[in-house]
C-alpha positions in Angstrom: -75.2 27.6 -22.5 -73.8 24.6 -24.4 -74.5 21.0 -23.6 -71.3 19.1 -22.8 -70.3 16.7 -25.6 -69.1 13.4 -24.2 -67.0 10.8 -26.0 -66.7 7.3 -24.6 -64.0 4.7 -25.2 -63.2 1.4 -23.6 -59.4 1.9 -23.7 -56.8 4.6 -24.0 -56.7 6.9 -27.1 -54.2 9.1 -28.8 -55.7 12.6 -29.4 -54.3 14.8 -32.1 -55.0 18.5 -31.4 -55.0 20.0 -34.9 -55.3 23.8 -35.0 -54.8 26.4 -37.8 -54.3 24.0 -40.7 -54.9 26.8 -43.2 -55.7 24.4 -46.1 -55.5 26.3 -49.3 -52.8 28.8 -48.3 -49.6 28.9 -50.3 -47.8 28.7 -47.0 -49.7 25.6 -45.9 -47.2 22.8 -45.0 -48.9 20.1 -47.1 -46.1 17.5 -46.5 -46.3 17.7 -42.7 -50.1 17.8 -42.8 -50.4 14.8 -45.0 -48.0 12.9 -42.8 -50.1 13.7 -39.7 -53.4 12.7 -41.4 -51.8 9.4 -42.6 -50.6 8.6 -39.1 -54.1 9.2 -37.7 -55.6 6.9 -40.2 -53.1 4.1 -39.6 -53.2 4.3 -35.8 -56.3 2.4 -34.6 -56.2 4.3 -31.3 -55.9 7.8 -32.9 -58.6 10.4 -32.8 -58.4 14.2 -33.5 -60.2 17.5 -33.5 -60.0 20.5 -35.8 -59.7 23.7 -33.8 -60.4 26.5 -36.4 -58.7 28.2 -39.3 -59.0 24.9 -41.0 -59.0 26.5 -44.4 -57.5 29.8 -45.6 -60.8 31.2 -46.9 -60.1 34.6 -48.4 -63.4 35.6 -50.1 -63.4 37.7 -53.3 -63.4 41.5 -52.6 -62.8 40.9 -48.9 -60.3 43.7 -48.7 -57.2 41.6 -48.2 -54.9 40.1 -50.9 -56.2 36.8 -52.4 -52.8 36.0 -53.8 -51.8 34.0 -50.7 -54.3 31.3 -51.7 -53.1 28.2 -53.6 -56.6 27.4 -54.8 -60.1 28.7 -54.6 -62.4 28.9 -51.6 -64.7 26.3 -53.2 -61.9 23.9 -53.5 -60.7 24.5 -50.0 -64.2 23.7 -48.6 -64.3 20.6 -50.8 -60.9 19.4 -49.7 -61.7 19.9 -46.0 -65.0 18.2 -46.3 -63.4 15.2 -48.1 -60.8 15.1 -45.3 -63.4 14.9 -42.6 -65.3 12.2 -44.5 -62.1 10.2 -44.9 -61.4 10.3 -41.2 -64.9 9.4 -40.2 -65.5 8.7 -36.5 -61.9 9.6 -35.8 -62.9 13.3 -35.8 -64.4 14.1 -32.3 -65.3 17.7 -33.1 -64.6 20.7 -35.2 -64.9 24.5 -34.8 -64.6 27.6 -36.9 -61.8 30.1 -36.5 -61.5 33.7 -37.6 -60.8 32.6 -41.2 -64.1 30.6 -41.4 -65.8 33.5 -39.7 -65.1 35.6 -42.8 -67.9 33.7 -44.5 -70.1 34.3 -41.4 -69.4 38.0 -41.5 -70.2 38.4 -45.2 -73.0 35.9 -45.6 -74.1 34.8 -42.2 -72.9 31.3 -43.2 -71.3 29.2 -40.4 -69.2 26.7 -42.2 -68.3 24.6 -39.2 -71.9 24.3 -38.1 -73.0 23.4 -41.6 -70.3 20.7 -42.0 -71.0 19.4 -38.5 -74.7 19.0 -39.3 -74.0 17.4 -42.6 -71.3 15.0 -41.3 -72.8 14.5 -37.8 -69.7 15.9 -36.1 -70.2 18.2 -33.1 -69.4 21.8 -34.0 -68.1 23.7 -31.0 -68.2 27.4 -30.2 -65.3 29.4 -31.7 -64.5 30.4 -28.1 -64.1 28.4 -25.0 -66.0 25.1 -24.7 -65.5 21.9 -22.6 -65.8 18.3 -23.7 -65.6 15.1 -21.7 -63.7 12.0 -22.7 -64.4 8.8 -20.9 -61.8 6.1 -20.8 -63.9 3.3 -19.2 -65.3 5.0 -16.1 -62.6 7.7 -15.9 -63.8 11.1 -17.0 -61.3 13.5 -18.5 -62.1 17.2 -19.0 -60.8 19.0 -22.0 -61.3 22.7 -22.7 -60.6 24.2 -26.1 -60.9 27.5 -27.9 -59.7 28.8 -31.3 -58.2 31.7 -29.3 -57.5 35.3 -30.4 -54.7 37.7 -30.9 -53.0 39.7 -28.2 -51.5 36.9 -26.1 -52.2 33.2 -26.2 -51.2 32.8 -22.5 -53.8 35.3 -21.5 -56.4 33.2 -23.4 -55.2 30.0 -21.6 -55.4 31.8 -18.3 -59.0 32.9 -19.0 -59.9 29.4 -20.0 -58.6 28.1 -16.7 -60.5 30.8 -14.8 -63.7 30.0 -16.7 -63.5 26.2 -16.6 -61.3 25.5 -13.6 -59.8 22.1 -12.8 -59.8 20.6 -16.3 -57.2 18.1 -17.4 -56.2 19.8 -20.7 -56.5 23.3 -22.1 -55.9 23.8 -25.8 -55.9 27.2 -27.7 -54.8 28.2 -31.2 -54.9 31.2 -33.5 -51.4 32.6 -32.7 -49.6 29.7 -34.4 -47.3 29.4 -31.4 -46.3 25.8 -30.5 -46.2 25.7 -26.7 -47.1 23.1 -24.1 -46.7 23.0 -20.3 -47.2 19.5 -19.1 -45.5 20.0 -15.7 -48.3 21.7 -13.6 -50.7 20.0 -11.2 -54.1 21.0 -10.1 -55.8 20.4 -6.7 -59.0 18.4 -7.0 -61.2 18.7 -3.9 -64.4 17.0 -5.4 -63.9 13.9 -3.2 -63.7 16.0 0.0 -59.9 15.6 0.1 -57.1 17.3 -1.7 -55.9 15.2 -4.6 -53.2 16.4 -7.0 -53.9 15.8 -10.7 -51.8 16.6 -13.8 -53.0 19.6 -15.8 -51.7 20.5 -19.3 -52.0 23.8 -21.1 -51.2 24.0 -24.8 -51.1 26.5 -27.7 -51.4 24.0 -30.5 -49.2 25.4 -33.3 -50.3 25.4 -36.9 -49.6 23.8 -40.3 -48.7 27.2 -41.8 -45.1 28.1 -42.6 -43.8 31.6 -42.0 -46.2 33.5 -44.2 -45.5 37.0 -45.4 -48.2 38.5 -43.1 -46.6 36.8 -40.1 -43.2 38.2 -41.0 -44.8 41.6 -41.6 -46.3 41.6 -38.1 -42.9 40.6 -36.6 -44.2 37.2 -35.6 -41.4 34.6 -35.0 -41.1 31.7 -37.4 -42.4 28.6 -35.7 -42.1 24.9 -36.5 -45.3 23.5 -38.1 -47.2 20.6 -36.7 -49.4 19.6 -33.7 -49.3 17.9 -30.3 -50.5 14.4 -29.6 -52.0 13.6 -26.2 -52.4 10.2 -24.6 -55.8 9.9 -22.8 -56.1 7.0 -20.5 -57.6 5.9 -17.2 -54.7 7.6 -15.3 -55.3 11.0 -17.0 -53.8 12.9 -19.9 -50.2 13.1 -20.9 -48.1 14.5 -23.8 -47.6 11.6 -26.1 -45.7 13.1 -29.1 -45.2 16.0 -31.5 -45.8 16.1 -35.2 
């Protein structure tokens, strides 16, 4: 079982949940992505995480068309690495998605784990994992997963069943952009029933309506990501890129 990663801050932060960036794809929304990264760099209270499918990563002879890539896998890895370096301690954690796992399937090479070790950034499981964010003495529980096909809401439901009572759940993979910030959860840890906000989110992507998505009858979805305010009163939706 994984040891819980904890991140401690003296005051509130703005957390950018970046999933499915697909750097290197011809359908990658470079304009929106650059705007998002620039905003993170300018905001002294901004932090982020990268939730998988960070690069397109279609290896040679993988059995699917490579024509959807704007530039080579080597360049994709280099660009993502340089991006992580440029953001420094603003990156709380990273994980692989099914695209990065193509390299793992072919070569047994875990790109997220490698970059995490090299850059000293926690690399989370591709599936569900919880982290804790402390704002002063207030502990906030965030559960994330890259997700899988076949229904993002089912993934969110399984995350809630596996890690009940968290403040925020974030999944990806399906490129849907969905957030439900209106639910409450009942916290009984103090011996009394206390109502607390609970947010569930499918984090979108930075991939425009690619040919394969259209071929699978997936709806076109606005690119971007959600921004969450993490403070001593809990987590709230703070904006959309």
